N, C-alpha and C positions, 0 to 999 in steps of 0.2 A: 262095477265093483273092484276095489284095489285087489291085486294079487298078493297073496301072503307067502313070505319066505319061510320055509320050513325052518324050525329051530335047529335042526341038525346042520343045516348049511351055515347058519349064523355061528354055531359053536365051533364048526370047522374053520370058518374064516377067522374068527377070533384066535383059535388054537395055532393057526398057520402064522398070523401076525405076531403073536407073542412068541411063537417059536423063532420067527425070523430075527426079531428084537433081541431074543436071547443069544441067538448065534452071532448076531452082529456085535454084540456087547462083548461076548467071549472073544471074538476075533479082534476087537479093538484093544481088550485087555492083553491078549496074547502079543500084539504088536507092541503094546506099551511095555510089557515085560521085557520082550527082546531088545528094545530100545535101552531099557535101564541096565540090562545085562551088558550092552555094548559100552555103556558110560562106565559102568563098575569094572570093565576090562581096560579102561583107559581112555576112552574116546570122551574126554571130559568137556569138549566143546559141543557134543550132541545134545539136542533138547527133544523133548516129547512134543510132537505136533501131529495130531491126528484130528481130521474133521469129524465132528460128531454132533448130533442134535441133543445128546444128554448132557444136561446140566451137572450130573454127577461126575461123568467122565472128564467134561471141561474143567470142572474144579480140581478134580484128582490130578490131571496133566498140570494145571497151573501150579498145584502145590508142589508136585515133583520138580517142575522146572525152577521153582523158587528155592526148593531144597539143594538142587544142583548149582544154582548161581551162588548160594552160600558156600557149598562145599569148594566150588572153584576158587572163590576169593579167599577162603581159609588156606587152600593149597598154594596159592600165589603167595599169601603172607607167610606161610611156613617156608617156602622155597627161598623167599627173600631173607628170612631170619636165619635160615641155615647158611645161606651164603654170607651173611654179615657175620655170622659166628666163626665160619672157617676163616674169613678175612682178619677178624678180630684176633682169633687164637694165632695166626700167622704173624701178625704185627706185634702182638703181646709177646709173643716167644722171641722175636727179634729184639725188642725194647728191653726185655728182662735179659736176655743172653749178653747183650753189648755191655752193661755196666757190671754184670758178673764176670765176664771175661777180663775186662779192665782191672777189676778188684783183684781177682786171682793171679793176673800177671804181675801187679805191683808187689802183692804179697810174696810171691815167688822170688822175684828179684831181691827184695828185702831179706829173704831167708837165705838165699845162696850167695849173695855178694856181700861179704863181711868188709869191703873196702869203702862202702858208702859212708860218706860224712854225714853228721847229724844234721846238717842243713837239708841235705837231699832226703834223708829219712823223713824229716818233718814235713818236707814238700810232698813226699809220696803219702804221707799220712792224710794231708790235707785233700789230695786227690781221691784217696780212697773213701774219705768221708763225704766228699761232694757226690761221688758216684753211689754210695749207700744211701744218701739222702734222695737222690734221684730215684732210685730202685723203690725206696720205701714210698715216696709220693705216688709212684705209678701204681704200686699194689693197693695203696688206699683209695686212690682215685677208682680203680678198677672194681673194686668191692663196693664202693658207694654208688657207682653207676649201676652195678649189677643189683644191689638192693632197690634203687630208684625204679628199675625197670620191672623188677618182680612185684614190688609193692604197688597195686593199683590204686590204693586209698590216697587222697590228697591229704597233707598235713592240715591240721585243725587251724583255720584261719582266725585271726583276732584283728581288732581295730588298732591300727598302729599309726603312729606320726612317722610317716616315711622321711621327712626331712631330718628329724632327730636321729633316725637310724642310719641314714646315708652319712650325717656328720660323724657318727661313731666309727662307721667304717674307714672314713678317711683318716680321722685321727689315728687309727690303728696302723695306718701306713706312713705315719709322719717320719719315722726314721729311714724308711726306704726312700721316701721322697727327699731327705736330706742329704742321703748317700748319693743319690742320682743327680743331685743339683737341681731339683725341681720345686717350684711353687705352684701347687695345682690352682687352675682358675675355677672358682666355684660359684655357681649360679643358683641360689636357692630362693624361694618365696620367703617373705618376712613374716608370714604367719604359718601356723601349723597346717600341714596337709596330711589327711589321713587316707589309709587305704585298708583293704582286707587283705591280710598275708600272715606269714609265719616268720617269727623272728630269726630262728636259726637258719631257715632258708634264704632269707634276704641277705643276712651276714655272709652266707656262703656264696651267693650269687655276686655280691660285691667283691669280696676277696678275690675270687677268680677273674672278674672283669678288671680289677685294679692291678692284680698281678699280671694279667695279659698286656694291659697297657704299659706297665713298667718294662716288661720283658721286650716288647717289639716296638714301643713308641718313646723311650727315653731319649733316643738320639735326635727326636724332633724337638727337644727342649721345652715342650708344652703338653700338659695333660689337663683334661678339664673334666668336671662332674656337673651335671645340671639336673635339676627337678622342675618339671613343668606339668601344668594341668590341661586335660583336654576333655571336657565334658565328664563322662562317667569313667575316664581313666586318668591315671597319674603316671607320667613317663619318667624314666630314669636314663639319661644320656651319659656314657663314659667315652671319652675321645682323647685321640692323641694325633700328634703330627709326624709320626714316624714313617718308616718306609711303605707302609700301608699293605693293602692286599690286592692282588692282581684280580682282573675281571674274571680269569679262569678259575681261581680259587675261591672267590666270593661265595658261590653258591653251595660251597662244600664246608664252611667253616664250623658248622655245627655238627657234622657227621663225627662219629666216634673215630678216634685214632688218625684223623686227618690233621696233618701238621702244616700244610702249605708250604712244602719245600720250595716251590717256584717262587714265592713271594717274600719269604721270611728268611732271616739270617739262621742258616743251619746249626750254628754253635749255639744259638739261643732258643731253639725250638723247644716246646713244652712236650707233653707225652700224648697230646691229642685228644684228652677225655676232658679237659676243663671247661670247654665251651659246651660240650654234649651235656654235661651235668648242669650247667647254667640253664640250657634249654629245657630240660626236664624239669627243674625246680620252678622256673617261671610258669611253664604250662600247667604244672600241678596246682598252682595257686590261680589258675584261670586267667592267666596273663599270656603275653606274647613277646618274642624277642626279635629283633632285626638287627642286620648289619649293613653298612655302606662304606665305601672307601674310595677316596681320590689319593692315589700313591703319592706319598711325599707332601701332601698337603693336609688331609684330615680323614681319619678312619674313625667312625662311631659304631658304638654298640647301644642300642636302644631297647629299653624293655618297659612294659607297662604292667600295673597291677590295677584291679578293680578300685575305684574310689569309694570311700566310706564317708557319709555324711553324719 
């Protein structure tokens, strides 16, 4: 006959097993808590890795690790933004101080020196006006970029004839092209080409790119604008044959306040915000912008917008 195990023995075994499992879970939770405290104290690269047969603990550990991953990524992004903010303030302070110092210097000379001729005074007024315009442009670009970065919403897109819009932008630069002795080379499709975009944003993009081409490429005597189609995208190329951008500077041309001192004429440098604004505006319209350059041959800025059918 089979031997019967007393119920008391069974209860004792079950109680022992449950007690061990409870002790084991408490121990693992304590180790998990200790690891979390280490991470909270600054050991951000630590992770919770505890061998366990408990699906609950495994899921909890995975959730904690994913939370730490997100926290680490946010901290890295925050540190990068803080570094960029400090760099931007440093550059901005310098760029603001330089024209202000020049303006104050010329004003002081005009106040103190009564022997200045009228021609010299008019020359000083022109310099002051130019410095003031540069200062105004820097402040406006800075606030525009700040607004673009703070506003996560994309501008409302509409179906636009991109050829017509680019032609309008080129016509608005007619006088500048004449003064520079340039006749732009235009390559547009003969039919309408439609994109999804925002009118004001496209106008700002083209103004910045054409201004950039005039500033840095007029000495190459040729500037071109081209619209081309590529499946679901419509590309716009703005190119010049000026001094170009060095291989060292090229990866940084869209960074804020980067003026490419090694590759561009220092007397013609912009404020380093125009191309950054262009990049932000293109991306907010679900597009992309690229730059390529062979110095003294051709420098091209190309961006695309989604094609509308």
